[in-house]
mmCIF file of the N, C-alpha and C atoms, coordinates in Angstrom:
data_MODEL
# 
_entry.id   MODEL 
# 
loop_
_atom_site.group_PDB 
_atom_site.id 
_atom_site.type_symbol 
_atom_site.label_atom_id 
_atom_site.label_alt_id 
_atom_site.label_comp_id 
_atom_site.label_asym_id 
_atom_site.label_entity_id 
_atom_site.label_seq_id 
_atom_site.pdbx_PDB_ins_code 
_atom_site.Cartn_x 
_atom_site.Cartn_y 
_atom_site.Cartn_z 
_atom_site.occupancy 
_atom_site.B_iso_or_equiv 
_atom_site.pdbx_formal_charge 
_atom_site.auth_seq_id 
_atom_site.auth_comp_id 
_atom_site.auth_asym_id 
_atom_site.auth_atom_id 
_atom_site.pdbx_PDB_model_num 
ATOM 1   N N  . UNK A 1 1  ? -23.739 -13.862 91.244 1.00 0.00 ? 1  UNK A N  1 
ATOM 2   C CA . UNK A 1 1  ? -24.223 -14.011 89.819 1.00 0.00 ? 1  UNK A CA 1 
ATOM 3   C C  . UNK A 1 1  ? -23.607 -14.276 88.662 1.00 0.00 ? 1  UNK A C  1 
ATOM 4   N N  . UNK A 1 2  ? -23.196 -15.113 88.026 1.00 0.00 ? 2  UNK A N  1 
ATOM 5   C CA . UNK A 1 2  ? -21.943 -15.408 87.143 1.00 0.00 ? 2  UNK A CA 1 
ATOM 6   C C  . UNK A 1 2  ? -22.786 -14.754 85.600 1.00 0.00 ? 2  UNK A C  1 
ATOM 7   N N  . UNK A 1 3  ? -21.767 -14.680 85.000 1.00 0.00 ? 3  UNK A N  1 
ATOM 8   C CA . UNK A 1 3  ? -21.591 -13.888 83.456 1.00 0.00 ? 3  UNK A CA 1 
ATOM 9   C C  . UNK A 1 3  ? -22.238 -14.768 82.838 1.00 0.00 ? 3  UNK A C  1 
ATOM 10  N N  . UNK A 1 4  ? -23.598 -14.596 81.596 1.00 0.00 ? 4  UNK A N  1 
ATOM 11  C CA . UNK A 1 4  ? -23.897 -15.904 80.581 1.00 0.00 ? 4  UNK A CA 1 
ATOM 12  C C  . UNK A 1 4  ? -23.112 -15.734 79.909 1.00 0.00 ? 4  UNK A C  1 
ATOM 13  N N  . UNK A 1 5  ? -22.708 -17.021 79.440 1.00 0.00 ? 5  UNK A N  1 
ATOM 14  C CA . UNK A 1 5  ? -21.794 -17.418 78.669 1.00 0.00 ? 5  UNK A CA 1 
ATOM 15  C C  . UNK A 1 5  ? -22.023 -16.865 77.048 1.00 0.00 ? 5  UNK A C  1 
ATOM 16  N N  . UNK A 1 6  ? -21.533 -16.938 76.389 1.00 0.00 ? 6  UNK A N  1 
ATOM 17  C CA . UNK A 1 6  ? -21.327 -17.000 74.746 1.00 0.00 ? 6  UNK A CA 1 
ATOM 18  C C  . UNK A 1 6  ? -22.868 -17.434 73.990 1.00 0.00 ? 6  UNK A C  1 
ATOM 19  N N  . UNK A 1 7  ? -22.303 -18.983 74.323 1.00 0.00 ? 7  UNK A N  1 
ATOM 20  C CA . UNK A 1 7  ? -23.553 -19.242 73.969 1.00 0.00 ? 7  UNK A CA 1 
ATOM 21  C C  . UNK A 1 7  ? -25.259 -18.775 74.405 1.00 0.00 ? 7  UNK A C  1 
ATOM 22  N N  . UNK A 1 8  ? -24.885 -18.966 75.355 1.00 0.00 ? 8  UNK A N  1 
ATOM 23  C CA . UNK A 1 8  ? -26.728 -18.602 76.246 1.00 0.00 ? 8  UNK A CA 1 
ATOM 24  C C  . UNK A 1 8  ? -26.740 -16.724 75.708 1.00 0.00 ? 8  UNK A C  1 
ATOM 25  N N  . UNK A 1 9  ? -26.001 -16.164 75.285 1.00 0.00 ? 9  UNK A N  1 
ATOM 26  C CA . UNK A 1 9  ? -25.973 -14.805 74.974 1.00 0.00 ? 9  UNK A CA 1 
ATOM 27  C C  . UNK A 1 9  ? -26.675 -14.523 73.621 1.00 0.00 ? 9  UNK A C  1 
ATOM 28  N N  . UNK A 1 10 ? -25.806 -15.405 72.964 1.00 0.00 ? 10 UNK A N  1 
ATOM 29  C CA . UNK A 1 10 ? -26.410 -15.989 71.270 1.00 0.00 ? 10 UNK A CA 1 
ATOM 30  C C  . UNK A 1 10 ? -27.154 -16.598 71.421 1.00 0.00 ? 10 UNK A C  1 
ATOM 31  N N  . UNK A 1 11 ? -28.018 -17.643 72.131 1.00 0.00 ? 11 UNK A N  1 
ATOM 32  C CA . UNK A 1 11 ? -29.582 -18.333 72.002 1.00 0.00 ? 11 UNK A CA 1 
ATOM 33  C C  . UNK A 1 11 ? -30.019 -17.235 72.579 1.00 0.00 ? 11 UNK A C  1 
ATOM 34  N N  . UNK A 1 12 ? -30.101 -16.194 73.646 1.00 0.00 ? 12 UNK A N  1 
ATOM 35  C CA . UNK A 1 12 ? -31.057 -15.173 73.746 1.00 0.00 ? 12 UNK A CA 1 
ATOM 36  C C  . UNK A 1 12 ? -30.665 -14.339 72.732 1.00 0.00 ? 12 UNK A C  1 
ATOM 37  N N  . UNK A 1 13 ? -29.900 -13.915 71.907 1.00 0.00 ? 13 UNK A N  1 
ATOM 38  C CA . UNK A 1 13 ? -30.375 -13.271 71.131 1.00 0.00 ? 13 UNK A CA 1 
ATOM 39  C C  . UNK A 1 13 ? -30.900 -13.642 69.193 1.00 0.00 ? 13 UNK A C  1 
ATOM 40  N N  . UNK A 1 14 ? -30.881 -14.572 69.384 1.00 0.00 ? 14 UNK A N  1 
ATOM 41  C CA . UNK A 1 14 ? -31.471 -15.142 68.274 1.00 0.00 ? 14 UNK A CA 1 
ATOM 42  C C  . UNK A 1 14 ? -33.297 -15.277 68.830 1.00 0.00 ? 14 UNK A C  1 
ATOM 43  N N  . UNK A 1 15 ? -33.334 -15.846 70.085 1.00 0.00 ? 15 UNK A N  1 
ATOM 44  C CA . UNK A 1 15 ? -35.134 -15.544 70.732 1.00 0.00 ? 15 UNK A CA 1 
ATOM 45  C C  . UNK A 1 15 ? -35.661 -14.053 70.079 1.00 0.00 ? 15 UNK A C  1 
ATOM 46  N N  . UNK A 1 16 ? -34.556 -13.456 71.090 1.00 0.00 ? 16 UNK A N  1 
ATOM 47  C CA . UNK A 1 16 ? -35.210 -11.862 70.269 1.00 0.00 ? 16 UNK A CA 1 
ATOM 48  C C  . UNK A 1 16 ? -35.226 -11.147 69.027 1.00 0.00 ? 16 UNK A C  1 
ATOM 49  N N  . UNK A 1 17 ? -34.570 -12.228 68.385 1.00 0.00 ? 17 UNK A N  1 
ATOM 50  C CA . UNK A 1 17 ? -34.719 -12.162 66.574 1.00 0.00 ? 17 UNK A CA 1 
ATOM 51  C C  . UNK A 1 17 ? -35.528 -12.128 66.325 1.00 0.00 ? 17 UNK A C  1 
ATOM 52  N N  . UNK A 1 18 ? -35.873 -13.196 66.316 1.00 0.00 ? 18 UNK A N  1 
ATOM 53  C CA . UNK A 1 18 ? -37.611 -14.257 66.570 1.00 0.00 ? 18 UNK A CA 1 
ATOM 54  C C  . UNK A 1 18 ? -38.963 -13.562 66.911 1.00 0.00 ? 18 UNK A C  1 
ATOM 55  N N  . UNK A 1 19 ? -38.751 -12.622 68.066 1.00 0.00 ? 19 UNK A N  1 
ATOM 56  C CA . UNK A 1 19 ? -39.317 -12.162 68.489 1.00 0.00 ? 19 UNK A CA 1 
ATOM 57  C C  . UNK A 1 19 ? -40.461 -10.922 67.907 1.00 0.00 ? 19 UNK A C  1 
ATOM 58  N N  . UNK A 1 20 ? -39.092 -10.115 67.050 1.00 0.00 ? 20 UNK A N  1 
ATOM 59  C CA . UNK A 1 20 ? -39.025 -9.124  66.169 1.00 0.00 ? 20 UNK A CA 1 
ATOM 60  C C  . UNK A 1 20 ? -39.668 -8.862  64.891 1.00 0.00 ? 20 UNK A C  1 
ATOM 61  N N  . UNK A 1 21 ? -39.036 -10.722 64.541 1.00 0.00 ? 21 UNK A N  1 
ATOM 62  C CA . UNK A 1 21 ? -39.608 -11.153 62.709 1.00 0.00 ? 21 UNK A CA 1 
ATOM 63  C C  . UNK A 1 21 ? -40.512 -10.871 62.916 1.00 0.00 ? 21 UNK A C  1 
ATOM 64  N N  . UNK A 1 22 ? -41.060 -12.176 63.751 1.00 0.00 ? 22 UNK A N  1 
ATOM 65  C CA . UNK A 1 22 ? -43.032 -12.020 63.823 1.00 0.00 ? 22 UNK A CA 1 
ATOM 66  C C  . UNK A 1 22 ? -43.748 -11.146 64.323 1.00 0.00 ? 22 UNK A C  1 
ATOM 67  N N  . UNK A 1 23 ? -42.772 -9.880  65.015 1.00 0.00 ? 23 UNK A N  1 
ATOM 68  C CA . UNK A 1 23 ? -44.562 -9.105  65.247 1.00 0.00 ? 23 UNK A CA 1 
ATOM 69  C C  . UNK A 1 23 ? -44.492 -7.640  63.748 1.00 0.00 ? 23 UNK A C  1 
ATOM 70  N N  . UNK A 1 24 ? -43.417 -7.840  63.238 1.00 0.00 ? 24 UNK A N  1 
ATOM 71  C CA . UNK A 1 24 ? -43.494 -7.105  62.336 1.00 0.00 ? 24 UNK A CA 1 
ATOM 72  C C  . UNK A 1 24 ? -44.327 -7.788  60.608 1.00 0.00 ? 24 UNK A C  1 
ATOM 73  N N  . UNK A 1 25 ? -44.061 -9.779  60.627 1.00 0.00 ? 25 UNK A N  1 
ATOM 74  C CA . UNK A 1 25 ? -44.897 -10.102 60.361 1.00 0.00 ? 25 UNK A CA 1 
ATOM 75  C C  . UNK A 1 25 ? -46.534 -10.079 60.899 1.00 0.00 ? 25 UNK A C  1 
ATOM 76  N N  . UNK A 1 26 ? -46.335 -9.596  61.068 1.00 0.00 ? 26 UNK A N  1 
ATOM 77  C CA . UNK A 1 26 ? -47.671 -10.117 62.099 1.00 0.00 ? 26 UNK A CA 1 
ATOM 78  C C  . UNK A 1 26 ? -49.001 -9.321  61.337 1.00 0.00 ? 26 UNK A C  1 
ATOM 79  N N  . UNK A 1 27 ? -47.758 -7.877  61.201 1.00 0.00 ? 27 UNK A N  1 
ATOM 80  C CA . UNK A 1 27 ? -49.021 -6.649  60.705 1.00 0.00 ? 27 UNK A CA 1 
ATOM 81  C C  . UNK A 1 27 ? -49.722 -5.844  61.956 1.00 0.00 ? 27 UNK A C  1 
ATOM 82  N N  . UNK A 1 28 ? -49.368 -6.284  63.196 1.00 0.00 ? 28 UNK A N  1 
ATOM 83  C CA . UNK A 1 28 ? -49.599 -5.586  64.401 1.00 0.00 ? 28 UNK A CA 1 
ATOM 84  C C  . UNK A 1 28 ? -49.334 -4.143  64.217 1.00 0.00 ? 28 UNK A C  1 
ATOM 85  N N  . UNK A 1 29 ? -50.281 -3.256  64.550 1.00 0.00 ? 29 UNK A N  1 
ATOM 86  C CA . UNK A 1 29 ? -50.351 -1.659  65.024 1.00 0.00 ? 29 UNK A CA 1 
ATOM 87  C C  . UNK A 1 29 ? -49.273 -1.614  66.266 1.00 0.00 ? 29 UNK A C  1 
ATOM 88  N N  . UNK A 1 30 ? -48.547 -0.550  66.159 1.00 0.00 ? 30 UNK A N  1 
ATOM 89  C CA . UNK A 1 30 ? -48.298 0.259   67.165 1.00 0.00 ? 30 UNK A CA 1 
ATOM 90  C C  . UNK A 1 30 ? -48.153 1.394   67.418 1.00 0.00 ? 30 UNK A C  1 
ATOM 91  N N  . UNK A 1 31 ? -48.430 2.418   68.890 1.00 0.00 ? 31 UNK A N  1 
ATOM 92  C CA . UNK A 1 31 ? -48.660 3.340   68.828 1.00 0.00 ? 31 UNK A CA 1 
ATOM 93  C C  . UNK A 1 31 ? -47.676 3.763   69.759 1.00 0.00 ? 31 UNK A C  1 
ATOM 94  N N  . UNK A 1 32 ? -46.876 4.805   69.404 1.00 0.00 ? 32 UNK A N  1 
ATOM 95  C CA . UNK A 1 32 ? -46.156 5.841   69.734 1.00 0.00 ? 32 UNK A CA 1 
ATOM 96  C C  . UNK A 1 32 ? -46.183 6.892   70.446 1.00 0.00 ? 32 UNK A C  1 
ATOM 97  N N  . UNK A 1 33 ? -45.306 7.395   71.616 1.00 0.00 ? 33 UNK A N  1 
ATOM 98  C CA . UNK A 1 33 ? -45.363 9.051   71.693 1.00 0.00 ? 33 UNK A CA 1 
ATOM 99  C C  . UNK A 1 33 ? -44.045 9.961   70.667 1.00 0.00 ? 33 UNK A C  1 
ATOM 100 N N  . UNK A 1 34 ? -44.357 10.656  69.254 1.00 0.00 ? 34 UNK A N  1 
ATOM 101 C CA . UNK A 1 34 ? -42.943 11.112  69.221 1.00 0.00 ? 34 UNK A CA 1 
ATOM 102 C C  . UNK A 1 34 ? -42.364 12.046  69.840 1.00 0.00 ? 34 UNK A C  1 
ATOM 103 N N  . UNK A 1 35 ? -40.941 11.947  69.326 1.00 0.00 ? 35 UNK A N  1 
ATOM 104 C CA . UNK A 1 35 ? -40.604 13.035  69.814 1.00 0.00 ? 35 UNK A CA 1 
ATOM 105 C C  . UNK A 1 35 ? -41.032 14.557  69.913 1.00 0.00 ? 35 UNK A C  1 
ATOM 106 N N  . UNK A 1 36 ? -41.847 15.041  69.170 1.00 0.00 ? 36 UNK A N  1 
ATOM 107 C CA . UNK A 1 36 ? -42.357 16.121  68.613 1.00 0.00 ? 36 UNK A CA 1 
ATOM 108 C C  . UNK A 1 36 ? -43.674 16.300  69.413 1.00 0.00 ? 36 UNK A C  1 
ATOM 109 N N  . UNK A 1 37 ? -43.733 15.076  70.263 1.00 0.00 ? 37 UNK A N  1 
ATOM 110 C CA . UNK A 1 37 ? -45.454 15.122  70.950 1.00 0.00 ? 37 UNK A CA 1 
ATOM 111 C C  . UNK A 1 37 ? -46.694 14.725  70.265 1.00 0.00 ? 37 UNK A C  1 
ATOM 112 N N  . UNK A 1 38 ? -46.365 13.588  69.143 1.00 0.00 ? 38 UNK A N  1 
ATOM 113 C CA . UNK A 1 38 ? -47.424 13.097  68.378 1.00 0.00 ? 38 UNK A CA 1 
ATOM 114 C C  . UNK A 1 38 ? -47.432 12.197  68.052 1.00 0.00 ? 38 UNK A C  1 
ATOM 115 N N  . UNK A 1 39 ? -48.556 11.123  68.370 1.00 0.00 ? 39 UNK A N  1 
ATOM 116 C CA . UNK A 1 39 ? -49.136 10.230  68.110 1.00 0.00 ? 39 UNK A CA 1 
ATOM 117 C C  . UNK A 1 39 ? -48.787 9.014   66.551 1.00 0.00 ? 39 UNK A C  1 
ATOM 118 N N  . UNK A 1 40 ? -47.587 8.238   67.011 1.00 0.00 ? 40 UNK A N  1 
ATOM 119 C CA . UNK A 1 40 ? -47.541 7.570   65.334 1.00 0.00 ? 40 UNK A CA 1 
ATOM 120 C C  . UNK A 1 40 ? -48.139 6.637   65.603 1.00 0.00 ? 40 UNK A C  1 
ATOM 121 N N  . UNK A 1 41 ? -49.166 5.989   64.314 1.00 0.00 ? 41 UNK A N  1 
ATOM 122 C CA . UNK A 1 41 ? -49.296 4.527   63.926 1.00 0.00 ? 41 UNK A CA 1 
ATOM 123 C C  . UNK A 1 41 ? -47.798 4.047   63.023 1.00 0.00 ? 41 UNK A C  1 
ATOM 124 N N  . UNK A 1 42 ? -47.722 2.581   63.376 1.00 0.00 ? 42 UNK A N  1 
ATOM 125 C CA . UNK A 1 42 ? -46.609 1.460   62.905 1.00 0.00 ? 42 UNK A CA 1 
ATOM 126 C C  . UNK A 1 42 ? -46.998 0.480   62.775 1.00 0.00 ? 42 UNK A C  1 
ATOM 127 N N  . UNK A 1 43 ? -46.796 0.003   61.289 1.00 0.00 ? 43 UNK A N  1 
ATOM 128 C CA . UNK A 1 43 ? -47.889 -0.922  60.825 1.00 0.00 ? 43 UNK A CA 1 
ATOM 129 C C  . UNK A 1 43 ? -48.476 -0.920  60.410 1.00 0.00 ? 43 UNK A C  1 
ATOM 130 N N  . UNK A 1 44 ? -49.218 0.337   59.671 1.00 0.00 ? 44 UNK A N  1 
ATOM 131 C CA . UNK A 1 44 ? -49.659 0.618   58.250 1.00 0.00 ? 44 UNK A CA 1 
ATOM 132 C C  . UNK A 1 44 ? -48.754 0.368   56.669 1.00 0.00 ? 44 UNK A C  1 
ATOM 133 N N  . UNK A 1 45 ? -47.864 0.581   57.505 1.00 0.00 ? 45 UNK A N  1 
ATOM 134 C CA . UNK A 1 45 ? -46.870 0.891   55.247 1.00 0.00 ? 45 UNK A CA 1 
ATOM 135 C C  . UNK A 1 45 ? -45.785 0.465   56.046 1.00 0.00 ? 45 UNK A C  1 
ATOM 136 N N  . UNK A 1 46 ? -44.557 1.142   55.015 1.00 0.00 ? 46 UNK A N  1 
ATOM 137 C CA . UNK A 1 46 ? -43.065 1.002   55.334 1.00 0.00 ? 46 UNK A CA 1 
ATOM 138 C C  . UNK A 1 46 ? -43.030 2.452   56.530 1.00 0.00 ? 46 UNK A C  1 
ATOM 139 N N  . UNK A 1 47 ? -44.160 3.367   56.120 1.00 0.00 ? 47 UNK A N  1 
ATOM 140 C CA . UNK A 1 47 ? -43.296 4.823   57.376 1.00 0.00 ? 47 UNK A CA 1 
ATOM 141 C C  . UNK A 1 47 ? -44.351 4.879   58.282 1.00 0.00 ? 47 UNK A C  1 
ATOM 142 N N  . UNK A 1 48 ? -44.473 5.038   59.567 1.00 0.00 ? 48 UNK A N  1 
ATOM 143 C CA . UNK A 1 48 ? -45.836 5.379   60.504 1.00 0.00 ? 48 UNK A CA 1 
ATOM 144 C C  . UNK A 1 48 ? -46.155 6.744   60.203 1.00 0.00 ? 48 UNK A C  1 
ATOM 145 N N  . UNK A 1 49 ? -47.319 6.909   60.448 1.00 0.00 ? 49 UNK A N  1 
ATOM 146 C CA . UNK A 1 49 ? -48.194 7.630   60.052 1.00 0.00 ? 49 UNK A CA 1 
ATOM 147 C C  . UNK A 1 49 ? -48.399 8.639   61.488 1.00 0.00 ? 49 UNK A C  1 
ATOM 148 N N  . UNK A 1 50 ? -48.178 10.009  62.025 1.00 0.00 ? 50 UNK A N  1 
ATOM 149 C CA . UNK A 1 50 ? -47.814 11.078  62.904 1.00 0.00 ? 50 UNK A CA 1 
ATOM 150 C C  . UNK A 1 50 ? -48.665 11.847  62.354 1.00 0.00 ? 50 UNK A C  1 
ATOM 151 N N  . UNK A 1 51 ? -49.877 12.186  63.552 1.00 0.00 ? 51 UNK A N  1 
ATOM 152 C CA . UNK A 1 51 ? -50.767 13.347  64.265 1.00 0.00 ? 51 UNK A CA 1 
ATOM 153 C C  . UNK A 1 51 ? -51.000 13.780  65.145 1.00 0.00 ? 51 UNK A C  1 
ATOM 154 N N  . UNK A 1 52 ? -50.659 14.474  65.583 1.00 0.00 ? 52 UNK A N  1 
ATOM 155 C CA . UNK A 1 52 ? -51.078 16.116  66.840 1.00 0.00 ? 52 UNK A CA 1 
ATOM 156 C C  . UNK A 1 52 ? -52.433 14.903  67.604 1.00 0.00 ? 52 UNK A C  1 
ATOM 157 N N  . UNK A 1 53 ? -52.631 15.631  68.293 1.00 0.00 ? 53 UNK A N  1 
ATOM 158 C CA . UNK A 1 53 ? -53.556 14.644  69.368 1.00 0.00 ? 53 UNK A CA 1 
ATOM 159 C C  . UNK A 1 53 ? -55.087 14.974  68.731 1.00 0.00 ? 53 UNK A C  1 
ATOM 160 N N  . UNK A 1 54 ? -54.721 16.462  68.731 1.00 0.00 ? 54 UNK A N  1 
ATOM 161 C CA . UNK A 1 54 ? -56.154 17.409  68.265 1.00 0.00 ? 54 UNK A CA 1 
ATOM 162 C C  . UNK A 1 54 ? -56.370 16.392  66.420 1.00 0.00 ? 54 UNK A C  1 
ATOM 163 N N  . UNK A 1 55 ? -55.592 16.297  66.008 1.00 0.00 ? 55 UNK A N  1 
ATOM 164 C CA . UNK A 1 55 ? -55.385 16.044  64.763 1.00 0.00 ? 55 UNK A CA 1 
ATOM 165 C C  . UNK A 1 55 ? -55.852 14.181  64.736 1.00 0.00 ? 55 UNK A C  1 
ATOM 166 N N  . UNK A 1 56 ? -55.555 13.951  65.463 1.00 0.00 ? 56 UNK A N  1 
ATOM 167 C CA . UNK A 1 56 ? -56.323 11.788  66.173 1.00 0.00 ? 56 UNK A CA 1 
ATOM 168 C C  . UNK A 1 56 ? -57.824 12.145  66.279 1.00 0.00 ? 56 UNK A C  1 
ATOM 169 N N  . UNK A 1 57 ? -58.050 13.083  67.489 1.00 0.00 ? 57 UNK A N  1 
ATOM 170 C CA . UNK A 1 57 ? -59.099 13.652  67.582 1.00 0.00 ? 57 UNK A CA 1 
ATOM 171 C C  . UNK A 1 57 ? -60.303 13.848  66.350 1.00 0.00 ? 57 UNK A C  1 
ATOM 172 N N  . UNK A 1 58 ? -60.093 15.243  66.246 1.00 0.00 ? 58 UNK A N  1 
ATOM 173 C CA . UNK A 1 58 ? -61.222 15.018  64.504 1.00 0.00 ? 58 UNK A CA 1 
ATOM 174 C C  . UNK A 1 58 ? -60.993 14.167  64.007 1.00 0.00 ? 58 UNK A C  1 
ATOM 175 N N  . UNK A 1 59 ? -60.067 13.327  63.513 1.00 0.00 ? 59 UNK A N  1 
ATOM 176 C CA . UNK A 1 59 ? -59.720 12.151  62.625 1.00 0.00 ? 59 UNK A CA 1 
ATOM 177 C C  . UNK A 1 59 ? -61.716 11.179  62.855 1.00 0.00 ? 59 UNK A C  1 
ATOM 178 N N  . UNK A 1 60 ? -60.709 11.187  64.192 1.00 0.00 ? 60 UNK A N  1 
ATOM 179 C CA . UNK A 1 60 ? -61.534 9.531   64.971 1.00 0.00 ? 60 UNK A CA 1 
ATOM 180 C C  . UNK A 1 60 ? -63.103 10.089  64.980 1.00 0.00 ? 60 UNK A C  1 
ATOM 181 N N  . UNK A 1 61 ? -63.914 11.598  65.720 1.00 0.00 ? 61 UNK A N  1 
ATOM 182 C CA . UNK A 1 61 ? -65.236 12.009  64.699 1.00 0.00 ? 61 UNK A CA 1 
ATOM 183 C C  . UNK A 1 61 ? -65.535 12.036  63.427 1.00 0.00 ? 61 UNK A C  1 
ATOM 184 N N  . UNK A 1 62 ? -64.622 12.036  62.965 1.00 0.00 ? 62 UNK A N  1 
ATOM 185 C CA . UNK A 1 62 ? -65.485 11.842  61.327 1.00 0.00 ? 62 UNK A CA 1 
ATOM 186 C C  . UNK A 1 62 ? -65.252 10.521  60.938 1.00 0.00 ? 62 UNK A C  1 
ATOM 187 N N  . UNK A 1 63 ? -64.832 9.390   62.315 1.00 0.00 ? 63 UNK A N  1 
ATOM 188 C CA . UNK A 1 63 ? -64.546 7.428   61.224 1.00 0.00 ? 63 UNK A CA 1 
ATOM 189 C C  . UNK A 1 63 ? -65.636 7.396   60.334 1.00 0.00 ? 63 UNK A C  1 
ATOM 190 N N  . UNK A 1 64 ? -66.961 7.328   61.278 1.00 0.00 ? 64 UNK A N  1 
ATOM 191 C CA . UNK A 1 64 ? -68.217 7.338   60.336 1.00 0.00 ? 64 UNK A CA 1 
ATOM 192 C C  . UNK A 1 64 ? -68.544 7.447   59.527 1.00 0.00 ? 64 UNK A C  1 
ATOM 193 N N  . UNK A 1 65 ? -68.484 8.516   58.694 1.00 0.00 ? 65 UNK A N  1 
ATOM 194 C CA . UNK A 1 65 ? -68.021 9.418   57.272 1.00 0.00 ? 65 UNK A CA 1 
ATOM 195 C C  . UNK A 1 65 ? -67.259 8.513   55.944 1.00 0.00 ? 65 UNK A C  1 
ATOM 196 N N  . UNK A 1 66 ? -65.496 8.329   57.229 1.00 0.00 ? 66 UNK A N  1 
ATOM 197 C CA . UNK A 1 66 ? -65.031 7.632   56.189 1.00 0.00 ? 66 UNK A CA 1 
ATOM 198 C C  . UNK A 1 66 ? -64.926 6.643   56.330 1.00 0.00 ? 66 UNK A C  1 
ATOM 199 N N  . UNK A 1 67 ? -65.661 5.815   56.868 1.00 0.00 ? 67 UNK A N  1 
ATOM 200 C CA . UNK A 1 67 ? -66.222 4.273   56.419 1.00 0.00 ? 67 UNK A CA 1 
ATOM 201 C C  . UNK A 1 67 ? -67.186 4.028   55.596 1.00 0.00 ? 67 UNK A C  1 
ATOM 202 N N  . UNK A 1 68 ? -67.700 5.304   55.594 1.00 0.00 ? 68 UNK A N  1 
ATOM 203 C CA . UNK A 1 68 ? -68.997 5.587   54.691 1.00 0.00 ? 68 UNK A CA 1 
ATOM 204 C C  . UNK A 1 68 ? -68.136 5.778   52.902 1.00 0.00 ? 68 UNK A C  1 
ATOM 205 N N  . UNK A 1 69 ? -67.326 6.635   53.434 1.00 0.00 ? 69 UNK A N  1 
ATOM 206 C CA . UNK A 1 69 ? -66.412 6.943   52.068 1.00 0.00 ? 69 UNK A CA 1 
ATOM 207 C C  . UNK A 1 69 ? -66.244 5.789   51.384 1.00 0.00 ? 69 UNK A C  1 
ATOM 208 N N  . UNK A 1 70 ? -64.956 5.454   51.966 1.00 0.00 ? 70 UNK A N  1 
ATOM 209 C CA . UNK A 1 70 ? -64.112 4.370   51.748 1.00 0.00 ? 70 UNK A CA 1 
ATOM 210 C C  . UNK A 1 70 ? -65.386 3.262   51.113 1.00 0.00 ? 70 UNK A C  1 
ATOM 211 N N  . UNK A 1 71 ? -66.352 2.922   51.556 1.00 0.00 ? 71 UNK A N  1 
ATOM 212 C CA . UNK A 1 71 ? -67.133 1.989   51.043 1.00 0.00 ? 71 UNK A CA 1 
ATOM 213 C C  . UNK A 1 71 ? -68.067 2.190   49.650 1.00 0.00 ? 71 UNK A C  1 
ATOM 214 N N  . UNK A 1 72 ? -68.452 3.395   49.108 1.00 0.00 ? 72 UNK A N  1 
ATOM 215 C CA . UNK A 1 72 ? -69.029 4.613   48.259 1.00 0.00 ? 72 UNK A CA 1 
ATOM 216 C C  . UNK A 1 72 ? -67.764 4.442   47.304 1.00 0.00 ? 72 UNK A C  1 
ATOM 217 N N  . UNK A 1 73 ? -66.149 4.554   47.491 1.00 0.00 ? 73 UNK A N  1 
ATOM 218 C CA . UNK A 1 73 ? -65.773 4.443   46.148 1.00 0.00 ? 73 UNK A CA 1 
ATOM 219 C C  . UNK A 1 73 ? -65.044 3.262   46.005 1.00 0.00 ? 73 UNK A C  1 
ATOM 220 N N  . UNK A 1 74 ? -64.964 1.848   46.700 1.00 0.00 ? 74 UNK A N  1 
ATOM 221 C CA . UNK A 1 74 ? -64.170 1.126   46.754 1.00 0.00 ? 74 UNK A CA 1 
ATOM 222 C C  . UNK A 1 74 ? -63.613 1.029   45.643 1.00 0.00 ? 74 UNK A C  1 
ATOM 223 N N  . UNK A 1 75 ? -64.816 1.211   44.735 1.00 0.00 ? 75 UNK A N  1 
ATOM 224 C CA . UNK A 1 75 ? -64.719 0.019   42.998 1.00 0.00 ? 75 UNK A CA 1 
ATOM 225 C C  . UNK A 1 75 ? -63.241 1.292   42.727 1.00 0.00 ? 75 UNK A C  1 
ATOM 226 N N  . UNK A 1 76 ? -63.206 3.062   42.518 1.00 0.00 ? 76 UNK A N  1 
ATOM 227 C CA . UNK A 1 76 ? -61.833 3.307   42.597 1.00 0.00 ? 76 UNK A CA 1 
ATOM 228 C C  . UNK A 1 76 ? -61.091 3.107   42.567 1.00 0.00 ? 76 UNK A C  1 
ATOM 229 N N  . UNK A 1 77 ? -60.765 2.261   44.557 1.00 0.00 ? 77 UNK A N  1 
ATOM 230 C CA . UNK A 1 77 ? -59.347 2.402   44.951 1.00 0.00 ? 77 UNK A CA 1 
ATOM 231 C C  . UNK A 1 77 ? -58.759 1.222   44.749 1.00 0.00 ? 77 UNK A C  1 
ATOM 232 N N  . UNK A 1 78 ? -57.418 1.483   45.162 1.00 0.00 ? 78 UNK A N  1 
ATOM 233 C CA . UNK A 1 78 ? -56.163 0.506   45.024 1.00 0.00 ? 78 UNK A CA 1 
ATOM 234 C C  . UNK A 1 78 ? -56.387 -0.412  46.107 1.00 0.00 ? 78 UNK A C  1 
ATOM 235 N N  . UNK A 1 79 ? -56.646 -1.626  46.096 1.00 0.00 ? 79 UNK A N  1 
ATOM 236 C CA . UNK A 1 79 ? -56.976 -2.567  47.422 1.00 0.00 ? 79 UNK A CA 1 
ATOM 237 C C  . UNK A 1 79 ? -55.854 -3.516  47.316 1.00 0.00 ? 79 UNK A C  1 
ATOM 238 N N  . UNK A 1 80 ? -54.770 -3.629  48.326 1.00 0.00 ? 80 UNK A N  1 
ATOM 239 C CA . UNK A 1 80 ? -53.843 -4.885  48.816 1.00 0.00 ? 80 UNK A CA 1 
ATOM 240 C C  . UNK A 1 80 ? -54.506 -6.071  48.130 1.00 0.00 ? 80 UNK A C  1 
ATOM 241 N N  . UNK A 1 81 ? -53.650 -7.280  47.142 1.00 0.00 ? 81 UNK A N  1 
ATOM 242 C CA . UNK A 1 81 ? -54.641 -8.715  46.874 1.00 0.00 ? 81 UNK A CA 1 
ATOM 243 C C  . UNK A 1 81 ? -53.480 -9.169  48.475 1.00 0.00 ? 81 UNK A C  1 
ATOM 244 N N  . UNK A 1 82 ? -54.384 -9.829  48.415 1.00 0.00 ? 82 UNK A N  1 
ATOM 245 C CA . UNK A 1 82 ? -52.863 -11.434 49.652 1.00 0.00 ? 82 UNK A CA 1 
ATOM 246 C C  . UNK A 1 82 ? -53.744 -10.784 50.613 1.00 0.00 ? 82 UNK A C  1 
# 
């Protein structure tokens, strides 16, 4: 097996950088387990949101209530334009 040339490596790096840029711009969310055992959600904002298992379960249980709350208070909330 031959070693890739400098030009081949450079092209591969450019392809990988495009993939990363596309993923960041797409707004896709990504989940990861943190070093301390929490679940981190990336893609909501500048920093990840990290909660532990029990916290995520509690939040998901009240998700319907949160949706109603958000709609009821939409006029008071700052909404991102665009």
